[in-house]
C-alpha positions in Angstrom: 0.1 -0.1 0.0 1.2 3.2 -0.9 2.2 5.7 1.8 1.4 3.4 4.6 4.4 4.2 6.6 5.7 7.2 8.8 9.2 7.4 10.5 10.1 9.3 14.1 13.0 10.4 14.5 14.5 11.4 18.2 17.6 12.9 18.5 19.3 12.4 22.4 22.0 13.2 24.1 23.8 10.1 22.8 22.3 8.9 19.9 19.8 9.2 16.9 17.0 6.9 16.9 14.6 6.2 13.7 11.6 4.3 14.2 9.5 3.3 11.5 5.5 2.8 12.6 2.3 1.9 10.2 -1.1 3.3 10.0 -2.3 0.8 13.0 0.6 2.2 15.3 2.6 -0.9 14.9 6.1 -0.5 14.8 7.8 -2.0 11.8 11.5 -1.2 12.4 13.9 0.9 14.2 17.6 2.0 13.7 20.3 3.8 16.0 23.6 5.9 15.5 25.5 7.1 18.7 27.6 10.0 18.8 30.1 11.1 21.2 29.6 13.4 23.9 32.6 16.3 24.0 33.5 17.7 27.6 36.7 19.6 27.1 36.1 21.4 30.9 34.0 20.4 33.7 30.8 21.5 33.2 31.1 21.9 29.8 29.1 19.5 27.5 29.1 19.8 23.9 28.5 18.4 20.5 29.2 18.7 16.7 26.1 19.3 14.8 27.3 17.6 12.0 27.7 14.0 14.0 23.9 14.4 14.4 23.4 14.9 10.5 25.6 11.6 10.1 23.8 10.0 12.5 20.7 10.8 11.5 21.2 9.8 7.6 22.9 6.5 8.8 19.6 5.2 10.8 17.3 6.2 8.3 19.5 4.2 5.7 19.5 1.2 7.9 15.9 1.6 8.8 15.2 1.2 4.8 17.5 -1.1 4.2 16.4 -3.6 7.4 12.6 -2.7 6.9 12.7 -3.6 3.0 10.1 -0.9 2.2 10.0 0.7 -1.2 10.6 4.4 -0.9 7.5 5.5 -2.1 5.6 3.8 1.2 6.6 6.4 3.6 4.3 9.2 3.6 6.1 11.8 6.4 9.1 12.2 8.9 8.9 14.0 11.8 11.6 15.1 14.3 12.1 14.3 18.7 14.8 16.5 20.2 17.2 17.4 23.0 15.7 20.4 24.3 17.9 23.7 24.8 20.9 23.1 22.6 22.5 26.2 20.9 23.6 25.5 17.2 24.9 28.9 15.6 24.7 29.5 11.8 26.2 32.4 10.0 24.8 34.2 7.0 26.3 31.2 4.8 24.4 28.7 7.1 27.8 27.2 8.1 27.4 25.9 11.9 30.1 28.3 13.5 31.2 26.5 16.9 30.3 23.3 18.2 26.5 22.9 19.8 26.1 23.1 23.6 24.0 21.1 25.3 21.4 21.2 27.7 23.3 19.7 30.3 25.7 22.3 30.0 26.6 23.9 33.3 29.1 26.9 32.7 26.7 29.7 32.1 25.8 30.7 36.1 26.8 33.7 35.8 24.6 34.7 32.5 21.6 33.1 34.6 22.5 35.8 37.5 22.4 38.4 34.7 19.3 37.4 33.5 17.8 37.2 36.6 18.8 41.2 37.4 17.5 42.4 34.2 14.2 41.0 33.8 13.3 40.3 37.4 9.8 38.8 37.2 9.1 39.9 33.7 11.0 36.3 32.8 8.6 34.8 34.5 5.5 36.6 33.2 6.7 35.7 29.6 8.8 33.1 29.2 7.4 31.1 32.2 10.6 29.8 33.4 13.4 31.3 35.5 16.6 31.5 34.3 18.8 27.7 34.4 21.7 27.1 33.0 20.5 24.3 31.0 18.2 27.1 29.0 19.6 28.2 25.3 19.8 32.1 26.3 22.3 31.9 28.9 24.2 30.2 26.4 24.2 32.7 23.7 25.0 35.4 26.1 27.8 33.3 27.4 29.0 33.2 23.3 29.0 36.9 23.2 30.5 37.5 26.4 33.2 35.1 25.8 33.7 34.6 21.9 32.8 38.0 20.5 34.1 37.6 17.1 32.2 34.4 16.7 29.2 35.7 18.0 29.5 38.5 15.6 28.9 36.7 12.7 25.9 34.6 13.8 22.8 34.9 11.6 20.6 32.6 13.3 20.4 30.2 16.1 18.7 26.8 15.7 18.0 24.3 18.4 19.1 20.5 17.8 16.3 18.9 16.1 15.7 21.6 14.0 19.5 22.1 12.6 19.0 18.1 11.9 15.4 18.7 9.7 17.5 22.1 8.2 20.2 19.7 6.5 17.3 17.3 5.1 15.3 19.7 3.9 17.1 23.1 3.3 14.4 25.0 5.3 15.1 26.8 8.8 12.2 27.1 11.3 11.6 26.3 14.8 8.3 25.1 16.9 7.0 26.1 19.9 7.2 23.5 22.2 11.5 23.5 21.5 11.3 27.2 21.3 9.8 27.4 24.6 12.6 26.2 26.2 15.3 28.9 25.2 13.3 31.9 27.2 13.3 33.8 24.4 9.7 32.6 23.7 6.2 34.8 24.9 4.7 31.5 25.8 1.5 32.4 26.1 1.5 34.5 23.1 3.4 32.0 21.2 5.7 34.5 19.2 9.5 35.3 19.9 9.5 37.8 22.7 10.5 41.3 21.4 11.1 42.4 25.3 13.1 39.6 25.9 15.5 40.5 23.3 15.8 43.9 23.5 16.9 43.7 27.3 20.1 42.0 26.0 20.4 44.0 22.8 19.8 41.0 20.9 18.7 41.0 17.3 15.3 39.2 16.9 16.2 38.0 13.6 18.6 35.7 15.5 15.2 33.5 15.8 14.3 31.4 13.1 10.6 31.3 11.7 8.2 29.6 14.4 5.4 27.0 12.9 3.4 24.5 14.5 4.4 20.9 15.8 2.4 19.5 12.6 3.2 22.2 9.8 5.0 20.3 6.6 8.1 22.4 6.2 9.2 20.8 3.0 10.7 17.6 1.7 14.1 15.7 1.6 17.1 17.4 -0.7 17.9 15.0 -3.5 21.2 14.0 -1.7 19.5 13.0 1.5 16.7 11.0 -0.2 19.7 9.1 -2.1 21.8 8.6 0.8 19.2 7.5 2.4 16.7 5.6 0.5 14.0 7.7 0.8 11.8 9.4 -1.8 12.7 13.1 -2.4 8.6 13.8 -2.3 8.5 12.3 1.4 6.6 15.2 3.5 8.7 16.3 6.6 7.1 18.0 9.4 8.6 20.1 12.2 8.5 17.8 15.1 8.4 18.6 18.9 10.9 19.2 21.9 11.5 15.4 23.4 9.4 15.9 26.5 6.5 17.5 24.7 6.8 14.4 22.0 7.5 11.8 25.0 4.2 13.4 26.2 2.3 13.0 23.0 3.9 9.2 22.5 2.3 8.6 25.9 -1.2 9.7 25.0 -1.1 12.6 27.3 -3.5 14.5 25.4 -5.8 16.1 27.8 -6.1 18.2 30.5 -4.7 16.7 33.6 -3.3 13.6 31.8 -0.2 13.1 33.6 3.5 11.7 32.6 6.1 10.0 34.5 9.4 9.3 32.8 12.8 8.2 34.4 15.6 7.9 32.7 18.5 9.5 33.0 16.7 12.3 34.4 13.0 12.0 35.9 9.8 14.3 34.6 6.9 14.4 35.8 5.0 16.1 33.3 0.9 17.9 33.0 -1.2 18.8 30.4 -2.6 22.2 30.5 -5.5 23.6 28.7 -5.0 26.8 26.8 -4.2 28.7 30.0 -0.6 28.2 31.2 -0.4 28.3 34.9 1.3 31.0 37.1 3.8 28.3 39.5 6.0 30.8 40.5 8.9 29.0 38.9 8.9 26.2 41.1 7.6 24.5 37.6 8.5 24.6 34.1 5.9 25.5 32.2 6.2 25.0 28.0 4.0 24.8 25.0 2.9 21.2 24.0 3.6 19.7 20.6 -0.3 19.7 20.6 -1.5 23.1 19.0 -2.7 25.4 21.5 -1.8 23.0 24.8 0.7 23.3 27.3 2.5 21.4 29.8 3.7 21.6 33.3 6.8 19.8 34.5 9.2 18.8 37.5 12.7 17.6 37.0 14.9 15.5 39.0 18.4 15.1 37.2 19.5 12.0 38.6 16.8 9.5 38.4 17.9 6.7 36.2 21.5 7.8 37.1 21.1 7.1 40.8 20.4 3.0 40.3 23.4 3.8 37.1 25.5 5.0 39.8 24.6 3.0 42.8 24.7 -0.5 40.5 28.4 0.5 38.8 29.6 1.1 42.3 28.4 -1.2 44.4 27.5 -3.9 42.4 28.9 -3.6 38.7 28.5 -7.6 38.2 24.9 -7.7 38.6 22.5 -7.1 36.0 19.6 -4.6 36.6 17.1 -7.3 36.6 18.9 -9.3 39.4 20.0 -6.2 41.3 16.1 -5.0 41.5 15.2 -8.4 42.6 15.9 -6.9 46.0 12.8 -4.8 45.6 10.5 -7.8 46.0 12.9 -8.8 49.3 12.5 -5.6 51.2 9.4 -3.8 52.7 8.6 -0.2 52.3 11.1 1.8 54.0 13.7 -0.5 53.2 14.3 -0.8 57.2 14.9 2.7 57.6 17.0 3.6 54.9 16.5 7.5 52.8 18.4 8.2 50.0 17.9 11.5 48.0 18.9 11.6 44.6 20.7 14.5 44.5 23.9 13.2 43.0 24.1 15.9 40.2 22.5 18.8 42.0 18.7 18.9 42.1 16.3 21.3 39.8 12.6 20.5 41.4 11.4 22.0 43.9 15.3 23.0 45.0 17.5 24.5 41.6 20.2 24.0 43.3 23.4 23.4 41.7 25.3 22.3 44.9 23.3 20.3 47.0 24.2 16.5 46.9 23.0 12.6 47.2 22.6 11.2 50.7 22.0 7.9 52.3 20.1 8.8 55.9 19.8 6.0 58.5 22.2 3.7 57.8 23.1 0.9 60.2 24.9 -2.5 60.0 21.5 -4.5 59.5 21.3 -3.1 55.9 22.3 -4.8 53.3 22.2 -4.6 49.5 18.4 -4.9 48.6 17.7 -2.2 51.7 20.3 0.2 49.5 18.7 -0.8 46.1 15.4 0.1 47.5 16.2 2.8 49.3 17.9 4.4 45.9 14.4 3.6 43.8 12.4 4.9 47.1 14.3 8.3 46.9 14.1 8.6 42.8 11.0 8.5 43.2 10.3 10.7 46.9 12.0 13.1 44.3 9.3 12.9 41.7 6.8 12.6 43.9 7.5 16.6 45.1 6.8 17.7 41.5 3.7 15.6 41.6 2.7 17.8 44.6 3.5 20.7 43.2 1.3 19.7 39.9 -1.3 19.2 42.2 -0.9 22.3 44.1 -1.1 24.1 40.9 -4.5 22.7 40.1 -3.7 19.4 38.4 -6.1 17.0 39.3 -4.1 13.6 39.4 -5.5 10.5 40.0 -3.5 8.4 37.4 0.1 8.7 35.7 1.3 6.8 32.6 5.2 5.9 33.2 7.7 5.4 30.9 11.2 5.0 30.7 13.4 2.8 32.8 11.0 3.0 35.8 8.6 1.2 33.4 10.5 -1.9 33.1 10.5 -3.3 36.7 6.9 -4.7 38.0 7.9 -3.7 41.5 9.4 -0.1 40.6 5.8 0.4 39.2 3.9 -0.5 42.2 6.2 1.5 44.5 5.4 4.3 42.2 1.3 4.1 42.5 2.1 3.8 46.2 4.1 6.7 47.0 2.4 8.9 44.5 -0.9 8.3 45.6 -2.5 7.3 42.1 -2.8 4.3 39.7 0.0 4.3 37.4 -0.5 2.9 33.8 2.4 1.1 31.9 2.4 1.1 28.0 1.8 -2.1 25.7 4.6 -1.1 23.6 6.6 2.0 24.9 8.9 3.9 22.2 9.3 7.0 23.9 9.6 10.6 22.0 10.3 8.5 18.8 6.4 7.1 18.4 5.5 11.0 19.8 7.3 12.3 16.7 5.2 9.6 14.5 2.0 10.4 15.6 2.9 14.4 14.5 3.8 13.1 11.1 1.2 10.6 11.0 -1.3 13.6 11.7 0.5 16.2 9.8 0.2 13.5 6.7 -3.7 13.6 7.2 -3.9 10.2 8.8 -6.0 11.4 11.5 -7.9 14.7 12.8 -6.2 15.5 15.9 -3.7 13.5 17.7 -6.0 12.5 20.5 -7.4 10.2 17.3 -4.2 9.3 16.5 -3.4 8.4 19.9 -6.2 5.9 20.3 -5.1 3.8 17.4 -1.1 4.2 18.7 -1.3 4.5 22.3 -2.2 1.0 24.3 -2.0 1.1 28.3 -1.6 -3.1 29.1 -1.5 -2.9 32.9 -3.0 -0.6 36.0 -0.7 -0.5 39.2 -3.2 0.9 41.8 -2.2 2.2 45.1 -2.2 -0.2 48.3 -3.5 1.8 51.4 -1.2 0.2 54.1 1.4 1.1 52.2 0.8 4.1 50.7 -0.1 5.7 54.6 3.3 3.7 54.6 5.2 6.1 52.1 3.2 9.2 53.1 4.7 9.6 56.6 8.1 8.9 55.2 8.0 11.4 52.4 7.4 14.1 55.0 10.5 13.1 56.6 12.5 12.9 52.7 10.9 16.4 52.4 13.3 17.5 55.6 16.7 15.9 54.3 17.1 19.0 51.7 17.0 21.5 54.4 19.1 19.6 57.0 21.9 18.5 54.3 22.4 21.9 52.1 24.7 23.6 54.8 26.8 20.7 54.9 27.2 20.4 51.1 28.0 24.0 50.7 30.5 23.6 53.2 32.1 20.2 51.7 32.1 21.8 48.1 35.4 23.5 48.6 36.7 19.9 48.8 35.3 18.6 45.9 38.2 18.0 43.4 
């Protein structure tokens, strides 16, 4: 059948993934290509945008070859991508420097400057406080430290938007990714002249804005030849990784909520056309769904905490074996608490200096207790975001869980008990790549809306419900967990000078 497939491309921090999906929402193939992270100094995280392009072409070529599809069978391609990264192009559309990524932390001084210049106007317009991850601080850092290079900058692009430009020759951004720059008027859906003027930035640095489902072009001839796809395949704008993750999990109506536990952790709730005032405690961004928004909280070291623990204390065990300990221990891990501040924290404590703690250790604690404490601590941290969202008006009675935290049934039950809400597992969890494929499917006219698309593409397989006794016990433990930050913050500040 002609035009039977769409492709979702997810440009991650370590690799790009291409996902082939048919009209019934079934995954028919996937391919990945990795690229390195460049860390020349502590706190610096960069990548070469050319490697993103090469990886994307390689993944598409492998996907076409392995699936055996005919080029004309693909209706459309769309994108998901890591947020906040800064790619600068000159007037000839050449990359001026390596991309500065979302996890780069060199811009503390620039964040302070933004806060001093704009004050509460930043929250009123951009709906977020200035943090090192966002794009505007990176742009100001380049202007300060690389002025000759900055003078040649003609346009800034976000990572996936640069890859899409290289595939189509068309420059654009879309609202869900643009919202993570601190340059967008989030409610007004336009670049903010007020913010640009406050820092003497030319508004022309910002690319044209389109909706996530907008068709922005077709494949360039050399890209079509290199991938084995047709030049006529439609290419659609796509969305930020969190927005596409929400789409792929079916978070498309007010109150619907997602918990994603990967390297970092995210709790995200869909909002209607009026973005809430969360006083900067939560991030508020435009959704990949037209005229919708989402609010979210972030735990910086979610799955990373478990990876660190395993690599450090149980390197010879598989994750599956390590997590067997969840079945052999009880809520509270025998009086042991863990706070997952290995890399500082984002929500609700935007604190780069705070560090992780085990509280309550004694000689009775064995490996399974520590494993359970790590899992519970990560989930408690995410519960802080759940409670902030509830305080912002979200009626969270259930969540869809995706990522590594959705792969273990004991952890899923722990999430339900700690959150005090039903937790749904998806039948086939493909994350942001599926959301990108859904944007391509809607852009190609297969469905009238993303909600209609989700009825076909997104399927829930099992629901975990809170157990009253365990939920009550966790509620008491959570009150203790909330006190750890305040009682260790000054100690961690004092220890900072010894970290080297």
